C-alpha positions in Angstrom: 11.5 -23.4 -28.4 8.8 -22.3 -26.1 9.6 -20.7 -22.7 9.3 -22.5 -19.6 6.6 -19.8 -18.3 4.9 -19.3 -21.6 1.3 -18.4 -20.9 2.0 -17.5 -17.3 1.5 -14.4 -15.6 3.7 -13.4 -12.7 4.0 -10.5 -10.1 7.4 -9.7 -8.5 7.8 -7.5 -5.6 10.9 -5.6 -4.7 11.8 -6.0 -8.8 13.5 -2.9 -9.2 17.1 -4.2 -8.1 19.0 -7.3 -6.8 17.4 -10.6 -6.6 13.8 -9.3 -7.8 15.4 -7.7 -11.0 17.1 -10.9 -11.7 14.0 -12.9 -11.2 11.9 -10.4 -13.4 14.6 -10.7 -16.2 14.7 -14.6 -16.2 10.9 -15.0 -16.0 10.5 -12.5 -19.1 13.1 -14.5 -21.0 11.0 -17.6 -20.3 7.9 -16.1 -21.7 6.0 -14.8 -18.5 3.8 -11.8 -18.7 4.9 -9.6 -15.7 4.2 -6.8 -13.5 7.1 -5.5 -11.4 6.2 -3.8 -8.2 8.7 -2.0 -6.0 8.5 0.9 -3.5 11.2 2.7 -5.9 8.9 3.4 -9.0 11.6 4.5 -11.1 13.7 1.4 -10.5 10.8 -0.7 -11.2 10.0 1.1 -14.5 13.4 1.0 -15.7 13.5 -2.9 -15.3 10.2 -3.1 -16.8 11.0 -1.1 -19.7 14.1 -3.2 -20.4 12.1 -6.6 -20.5 8.8 -5.4 -21.8 6.9 -5.6 -18.6 4.4 -3.4 -16.6 5.3 -1.7 -13.4 3.8 0.1 -10.2 4.8 1.6 -7.0 4.0 -0.6 -4.1 4.7 -0.4 -0.2 4.2 -4.2 0.5 4.0 -3.5 4.1 0.9 -1.1 3.6 -2.5 -2.9 3.2 -3.8 0.0 1.1 -0.9 -0.1 -1.1 -0.9 -3.8 -1.6 -4.8 -3.6 -2.4 -3.9 -1.0 -5.2 -1.0 -3.4 -6.4 -3.5 -6.3 -6.6 -5.8 -4.0 -8.7 -3.1 -3.2 -11.1 -2.3 -6.7 -11.4 -5.8 -7.5 -12.2 -5.9 -4.9 -15.2 -2.4 -5.9 -16.4 -2.3 -9.6 -15.9 -5.8 -10.8 -15.4 -5.5 -14.1 -13.6 -2.1 -14.2 -11.5 -0.4 -17.5 -11.9 2.7 -16.7 -9.9 3.3 -14.3 -7.0 7.1 -13.6 -6.0 7.3 -12.1 -2.5 10.6 -10.8 -2.8 10.8 -7.4 -1.3 12.8 -7.3 2.0 14.7 -5.1 4.3 17.3 -5.6 7.1 18.6 -3.7 10.0 22.2 -2.3 10.4 24.4 -5.1 11.5 24.9 -4.7 15.4 24.0 -5.9 18.8 20.3 -7.1 19.1 19.8 -4.4 21.8 21.0 -1.4 19.8 18.5 -2.0 17.0 15.8 0.8 17.3 12.0 0.1 17.6 11.3 1.7 14.3 14.0 -0.4 12.6 12.6 -3.6 14.1 9.0 -2.7 13.1 10.2 -1.7 9.6 12.0 -5.2 9.1 8.9 -7.2 10.5 6.6 -5.1 8.4 8.3 -5.6 5.0 9.6 -9.1 5.5 6.7 -10.6 7.4 3.5 -8.8 7.3 3.8 -8.3 3.5 3.5 -11.9 3.1 0.2 -11.9 5.1 -1.0 -8.8 3.0 0.0 -10.4 -0.3 -1.9 -13.8 0.7 -5.0 -11.7 1.7 -5.0 -10.1 -1.7 -4.0 -12.9 -4.1 -4.9 -16.3 -2.5 -8.7 -16.2 -2.6 -8.7 -15.9 -6.5 -5.9 -18.8 -6.7 -8.1 -21.0 -4.5 -11.1 -20.2 -6.8 -9.2 -21.2 -9.8 -7.4 -24.2 -8.3 -4.2 -23.4 -9.3 -1.2 -20.9 -8.4 2.3 -20.8 -7.3 3.7 -18.6 -4.5 7.4 -18.0 -4.0 8.9 -16.3 -0.8 12.5 -15.1 -0.9 13.8 -16.0 2.6 17.4 -16.3 3.5 20.0 -18.7 5.0 19.7 -16.3 8.1 16.6 -18.1 8.9 18.5 -21.3 9.0 21.9 -20.6 10.2 21.7 -17.2 12.0 24.6 -14.7 11.9 25.4 -12.5 15.0 24.5 -8.9 15.2 21.5 -9.5 12.7 19.2 -11.1 15.2 15.9 -9.6 14.1 16.6 -10.1 10.6 17.3 -13.6 11.2 14.2 -14.0 13.0 12.1 -12.2 10.3 13.4 -14.8 7.7 12.9 -17.9 10.0 9.2 -16.7 10.2 9.0 -16.6 6.5 10.4 -20.2 6.1 7.8 -21.5 8.9 5.0 -19.3 7.0 6.1 -21.0 3.7 5.6 -24.5 5.0 2.3 -23.5 6.8 0.8 -21.9 3.7 1.9 -24.9 1.5 0.0 -27.4 3.8 -3.2 -25.3 3.9 -3.1 -24.5 0.1 -2.2 -27.8 -1.4 -5.6 -29.1 -1.5 -6.6 -26.1 -3.3 -4.1 -26.6 -6.1 -1.6 -23.7 -4.9 1.9 -24.5 -4.3 4.1 -22.2 -1.8 8.0 -22.6 -1.8 10.8 -20.5 -0.7 14.4 -19.8 -1.6 17.1 -19.2 1.0 19.8 -17.2 -0.6 23.1 -16.7 0.9 24.5 -13.0 1.1 24.5 -11.6 -2.4 25.6 -8.7 -4.4 22.3 -6.6 -3.8 21.6 -3.3 -2.1 21.5 -5.0 1.3 24.9 -6.5 1.4 26.6 -3.5 3.0 23.9 -3.6 5.9 24.4 -7.3 6.5 28.3 -6.9 6.8 28.0 -3.5 8.7 30.6 -1.9 6.7 31.7 -2.9 3.0 35.3 -3.4 3.3 37.7 -6.0 1.8 38.4 -7.4 5.3 34.6 -7.6 5.9 33.8 -9.2 2.6 36.7 -11.8 3.1 35.3 -12.8 6.5 31.5 -13.2 4.9 33.2 -15.1 1.9 35.1 -17.5 4.4 31.6 -19.0 5.4 30.5 -19.9 2.0 32.3 -23.3 0.8 32.1 -22.3 -2.9 33.8 -19.0 -2.1 31.6 -16.3 -3.9 28.5 -14.3 -3.1 25.2 -15.2 -4.7 24.2 -13.4 -7.7 20.9 -12.4 -9.0 21.1 -14.9 -11.7 21.6 -17.7 -9.3 18.3 -16.9 -7.4 16.5 -16.4 -10.4 17.6 -19.8 -11.9 16.2 -21.4 -8.7 13.0 -19.4 -8.8 12.4 -20.6 -12.6 12.2 -24.0 -11.4 10.2 -23.7 -8.4 7.6 -21.6 -10.3 7.5 -23.6 -13.3 5.3 -26.7 -14.3 8.5 -28.8 -13.6 8.1 -28.5 -9.9 4.4 -29.5 -10.0 5.2 -31.9 -7.2 7.2 -29.5 -5.2 5.7 -27.4 -2.3 6.6 -26.5 1.2 10.4 -26.4 0.2 12.8 -23.7 1.6 15.6 -24.3 -1.1 19.0 -23.3 0.0 20.9 -21.4 -2.7 24.0 -20.6 -0.7 27.1 -22.1 -1.9 27.2 -24.7 1.0 27.0 -22.1 3.7 24.3 -24.1 5.7 26.2 -27.5 5.5 
């Protein structure tokens, strides 16, 4: 049997842990040739070694670093078929006025500016070849905001709107753009979302998820595989909720 991504190339940012690592593992299992990028180069290299992929360090909020990542992608992958903008950060849970300017700037740079920088680096080649798929990892926070995560919520709402705007503009060029909205998951960001990682706080968060559990990297990877495969050739501009019913 052939994999659903056989012959495809893919770049996944923030691939050293969490959802990004889960997506990378699933894509590799389905036959994709991968480049894993992460600001933590050791983490990216570890996942890459496990699945037989290439890895590089990248700060997705920095134009020079993204340009270097694009150069590595060109050398390692050639034509890029799939771009997954997964890297993301949050600020510590707390009242909106207590978030520092540096924290605010970092959230907007990593969650929003990075999408612009990646588009600037990779969209021209996708348009030239008339094919390509971009997947942005947004959040249910952009659909149903939680208190005390105001600026993170706003950054993910921006990402959902950017996904739709990109999809409309790029569809005539043969490039699809979609997003996934995960609910809170077992990733390194979970403690920051909750403010503190205690049984009581976990129970509070879980009470808002009808299915009754946090998302796992495999849940997001399964949705990402569909959206980035040829099975979804008619799907663009979608922000798919993978949230156990939280946004109902």
